[in-house]
C-alpha positions in Angstrom: -7.3 -24.3 28.4 -4.1 -26.0 29.6 -4.1 -29.3 31.4 -3.4 -29.3 35.1 0.5 -30.8 36.1 -0.7 -33.3 38.0 1.4 -34.5 40.4 3.7 -37.6 39.5 3.2 -41.0 42.1 6.5 -40.1 43.6 5.4 -36.3 44.1 2.0 -37.9 45.5 3.1 -39.9 48.3 6.0 -37.7 49.5 3.3 -34.3 49.3 0.7 -36.2 51.2 4.0 -37.0 54.4 4.8 -33.5 54.0 1.0 -32.0 54.5 0.9 -34.3 57.8 4.0 -33.2 59.0 2.3 -29.1 58.4 -0.5 -30.3 60.1 1.0 -32.5 62.7 4.1 -30.7 64.1 2.5 -27.2 64.5 -0.4 -28.1 66.3 2.0 -30.0 68.7 4.6 -27.1 69.2 0.9 -25.0 70.2 -0.2 -28.0 72.5 3.0 -28.1 74.0 4.2 -24.5 74.3 0.0 -23.8 75.1 0.1 -26.1 78.3 3.5 -25.7 80.0 3.7 -21.7 79.0 0.5 -20.0 78.2 2.1 -19.0 74.7 1.4 -19.8 71.2 4.3 -21.5 68.7 4.2 -17.8 67.1 4.3 -16.1 70.3 6.9 -18.1 71.8 8.9 -17.5 68.0 8.3 -13.4 68.2 10.1 -13.7 72.1 13.0 -15.5 70.4 13.5 -13.5 67.7 13.6 -10.8 69.8 15.8 -12.2 72.3 18.2 -12.5 70.0 18.7 -8.7 69.1 21.9 -7.0 70.7 18.8 -4.7 72.1 16.2 -7.7 72.8 14.0 -4.9 70.6 13.5 -4.7 66.3 11.5 -2.4 64.3 8.0 -3.9 63.7 8.5 -4.4 60.2 12.2 -5.7 61.4 10.4 -8.2 63.8 7.9 -9.4 61.0 10.9 -9.7 58.6 12.9 -11.7 61.1 9.8 -14.0 62.0 9.0 -14.8 58.3 5.1 -13.3 59.0 3.1 -10.5 57.4 3.1 -7.2 59.8 -0.6 -7.7 60.3 0.2 -10.8 62.2 3.7 -9.6 64.1 1.5 -6.6 65.0 -1.4 -9.0 66.9 0.9 -11.3 68.5 2.7 -8.4 69.7 -0.7 -6.7 70.9 -1.1 -10.4 73.2 2.5 -10.2 74.5 2.1 -6.6 75.7 -1.5 -7.6 77.9 0.7 -10.1 79.6 3.6 -7.9 80.3 6.1 -9.6 78.3 6.9 -6.9 75.2 6.1 -3.1 75.6 6.0 -1.2 71.9 7.5 3.0 71.8 7.9 4.7 69.1 11.2 4.6 67.2 13.8 6.8 68.6 15.2 9.7 66.0 13.3 9.6 63.4 9.5 8.6 64.7 8.1 6.8 62.2 7.0 3.1 63.2 7.1 1.4 66.5 9.9 -0.5 68.0 8.5 -3.9 70.1 11.1 -4.6 73.1 11.2 -7.7 75.3 10.9 -7.1 78.8 12.6 -8.3 81.0 9.5 -10.7 82.1 9.2 -11.6 78.9 13.0 -11.9 78.7 12.7 -15.0 81.9 9.5 -16.1 80.0 11.5 -17.4 77.3 14.1 -19.0 79.4 11.6 -20.8 81.3 9.8 -21.8 77.9 13.0 -23.3 76.4 13.7 -26.5 77.3 10.3 -27.7 77.2 10.4 -26.2 73.7 13.3 -27.8 72.2 12.6 -31.0 74.2 9.4 -30.9 72.3 11.3 -29.9 68.8 13.6 -32.9 69.8 10.9 -35.8 70.6 8.6 -34.4 66.9 11.5 -34.4 64.3 14.9 -34.8 65.2 15.1 -37.8 67.8 13.8 -39.9 64.5 16.5 -39.0 62.3 20.4 -39.4 62.1 22.4 -37.1 61.4 23.2 -37.4 58.2 19.0 -37.3 57.8 19.2 -34.4 60.0 21.7 -33.0 57.3 19.7 -34.0 54.4 16.2 -32.3 56.1 18.5 -29.0 56.5 19.2 -29.4 52.3 16.0 -30.1 51.6 14.5 -27.1 53.4 17.4 -25.0 51.8 16.0 -26.3 48.8 12.1 -25.4 48.9 13.3 -22.2 50.9 15.8 -21.2 47.8 13.1 -21.5 45.4 10.0 -19.8 47.4 12.5 -17.4 48.3 14.8 -16.7 45.4 16.3 -13.2 47.1 17.0 -14.6 50.6 14.9 -12.5 52.4 13.5 -15.5 54.7 15.4 -15.6 58.0 16.1 -19.1 58.6 20.0 -18.6 59.8 20.3 -19.3 63.8 21.9 -16.0 65.8 25.9 -16.2 65.5 27.9 -17.3 68.6 30.1 -15.2 70.0 
């Protein structure tokens, strides 16, 4: 039996801070969006991913990939968004295989109305406490961890191209 690779003291300190962020930030984002918009953070994220597509519609498998989530998780969230009238699902045109999630006009308006409060909370939780140099370092650190976790680069992290 091999000895566990225990964390060094420095790694333990960094890990505990990171673990605290993984607990506090998602909970705070969910609370803000639930209170102000009746959305979970993941529901908001799914609406945002749909809004970034030129047709505001994606195959469910593509939506899962863009959302960095399992198809099952995306399917459950899309079902809840459908009940609210913010998304509709239909069979994919052409091959008839698979389903497409499409952002409705009501869903787009919901996203537009929810975005300012969400962005304000993200700024408050993360960016207001950092200098521009620290923001660049945060970006670099996140990129390094993601490159290690996802060497194929399949996770979607880049913002849409402005154009």
